[in-house]
N, C-alpha and C positions, 0 to 999 in steps of 0.2 A: 564298472566296478563290481567285483564278485562280492556276493552276500556275506560271506564270513569277514572279508575284510571291512566292509561297510558295518556291520554289527560290532566288530571289535573297536573301530574307531568311535562309534556312538557310545559303546560301554566306557571306553577310556575317557571320553569327553565327561560324562556323567560322573565317573570316579573322580575326576579332577575338580569338578564343581563341589562334589561331596567334601573335599579336604579343605575348602575354603572357609574362614572365619567370616561368616557375613556380618558380624556385629563390627568388623574392622573396616567395612567398605561405605565410603561416604554415601549420604542419602540420595544425592542426585545420581551417582553412578549406579547405586543399587536399583532406583527406579528405571533407569535406562537398561539394566540387565534384566529386571522383571518383564519389562516389554519384550525385549529379544528372545527371552525364555518363552513367553507365552506364545510368540511367533513360531518359534521353533516346534513348540508343543502342538500347535494347531497343524503345521505341516506334517509332523509324524502322525497325528491322529488321521489325517488325510490320506496318508499311505496305508494306515490300518484299514480304513473304511474301503480304500480301492482293492485291498486284498481280500476283504471280507466278501466283497461282492463278486468275486471270480467263483464261478461255477465249475466244479471238477466233472468231467464227462466220464 
């Protein structure tokens, strides 16, 4: 997957989440979403760390 497309999909997903009214989400579903969001955030942070460790020659 090329970088621009991947970043576009990530950005679109975040934009979608931003439009949701979280006060309307049932508590159990909200808890499940929070766990998933934290898991995905950890995966994104791992990719940031991976790229931070690359040394340009």
